[in-house]
C-alpha positions in Angstrom: 33.7 -212.5 64.4 32.6 -210.6 61.0 29.9 -207.8 62.9 32.9 -207.3 65.9 35.5 -206.5 62.9 33.1 -204.4 60.8 32.0 -202.7 64.3 35.9 -201.5 65.0 36.3 -200.6 61.1 33.3 -198.2 61.7 34.5 -196.7 64.5 38.1 -196.3 63.4 36.6 -194.5 60.1 34.4 -192.4 62.7 37.3 -191.2 64.7 39.1 -190.2 62.0 36.7 -188.4 60.4 35.7 -186.7 63.6 39.4 -185.6 64.1 39.3 -184.2 60.1 36.5 -181.9 61.0 37.5 -180.8 64.5 41.1 -180.0 62.9 39.2 -178.2 59.7 36.7 -176.3 62.4 39.9 -174.9 64.2 41.3 -173.2 60.9 37.8 -171.8 59.6 38.1 -168.5 60.5 37.8 -165.4 58.7 40.7 -164.0 57.1 38.8 -160.3 57.0 40.2 -158.2 60.0 43.4 -156.9 60.4 46.9 -158.6 60.6 50.5 -157.8 61.4 52.7 -158.4 59.0 56.4 -160.0 59.7 59.1 -160.0 57.7 60.4 -163.6 56.8 64.1 -162.4 56.3 64.5 -160.1 59.3 61.5 -161.7 61.5 60.8 -157.5 62.1 56.8 -156.1 62.1 56.4 -154.3 58.9 52.9 -153.5 58.6 49.4 -153.7 59.7 46.7 -154.8 56.9 43.4 -155.2 57.0 41.9 -157.8 54.9 38.1 -156.8 53.7 35.7 -158.2 51.2 34.4 -156.0 48.3 30.5 -156.3 46.5 32.2 -158.3 43.9 32.8 -161.0 46.7 36.4 -160.9 46.2 39.1 -160.3 49.0 41.6 -157.4 49.3 44.2 -156.0 51.9 45.7 -152.5 52.4 48.0 -151.5 54.4 46.8 -149.5 57.4 50.1 -149.0 59.5 53.5 -148.8 58.6 56.4 -150.0 61.8 59.5 -147.5 61.0 62.5 -147.1 62.2 63.9 -144.1 63.2 65.7 -142.6 60.3 63.4 -144.4 57.4 61.1 -142.4 55.7 57.8 -142.3 57.5 55.6 -141.8 54.9 57.4 -143.5 51.8 55.7 -144.4 48.2 56.0 -147.4 46.0 59.1 -145.9 44.0 59.9 -149.5 43.0 56.6 -150.5 41.5 56.9 -150.7 37.9 56.0 -147.5 35.9 52.8 -148.9 34.2 51.4 -149.7 37.5 48.7 -147.3 39.1 50.6 -147.9 42.3 54.1 -146.4 41.5 55.3 -143.6 43.5 51.9 -143.3 45.2 51.8 -143.8 49.3 52.3 -147.0 50.7 50.1 -146.1 53.2 46.9 -146.9 52.3 48.0 -148.7 49.2 45.6 -151.9 48.1 48.5 -154.3 48.3 46.4 -157.6 48.1 43.9 -158.4 45.3 41.0 -160.3 43.8 41.1 -163.4 46.2 38.1 -165.8 45.9 37.3 -168.1 48.4 37.4 -172.0 48.0 36.3 -174.7 49.0 39.5 -175.6 51.2 38.5 -172.2 53.3 41.6 -171.3 51.5 41.4 -167.7 49.5 44.0 -167.7 45.8 43.9 -166.7 42.4 44.6 -163.2 43.5 47.8 -161.3 43.8 50.0 -159.7 46.2 52.4 -156.4 46.0 55.8 -156.1 47.7 56.2 -152.7 47.7 59.5 -152.6 49.1 60.8 -154.6 46.1 58.0 -153.7 43.9 57.5 -157.1 42.6 53.9 -158.2 42.2 53.0 -162.2 42.5 50.1 -164.5 42.6 49.0 -164.8 46.0 47.2 -167.6 48.3 45.9 -167.2 51.9 45.0 -169.4 54.5 44.4 -169.7 58.6 46.8 -171.8 60.5 47.1 -172.4 63.9 45.1 -168.7 64.4 47.7 -167.5 62.3 47.3 -165.8 58.2 49.9 -168.3 56.2 50.3 -166.0 53.0 52.2 -167.2 50.1 53.3 -165.3 47.0 54.7 -167.4 44.3 56.1 -167.3 40.7 55.5 -170.4 38.5 56.5 -173.2 41.0 58.8 -170.8 43.3 56.8 -169.8 46.7 57.8 -167.7 49.9 55.6 -168.0 52.9 54.8 -165.5 55.6 53.0 -165.6 58.7 50.6 -162.6 59.3 49.5 -162.5 63.2 46.1 -161.0 64.2 46.6 -157.5 64.8 45.0 -155.6 67.9 44.9 -151.9 68.4 47.6 -150.7 71.3 46.3 -148.0 73.2 47.6 -145.6 74.5 48.6 -145.6 78.5 46.4 -144.1 80.6 47.9 -141.0 82.5 
């Protein structure tokens, strides 16, 4: 009787651990690549950010494309950035907005910062992948907002 209880307990433990490994494995994708940013307030696409790793082993992201509406400045600058920030009045296109993230043992990237060029604010930042989408959390102390960024593939011009 005791051996069957032990066997059942071991099977439950094995099954639970297997599910845990599978669920982490699915979200173990790299953050490196191009991601379409979606405004969490409007739900509209804003830009494409390319995430990359520098020689220092940390992860960074720069804006490589902007989605602009008719009447909006096609090449805006970060005029709301702090005047002491090197990005003040610089073009947003090509701007590094994610800086110095480090990967931890949970496949999360943290201890860096992210700039919201529209508001000129810099926040502590944490990134992770969940269900194939990049979760981007900017926070100050205990207050945070999270956006979902989508994997971006180049749009090809129609063949004529």
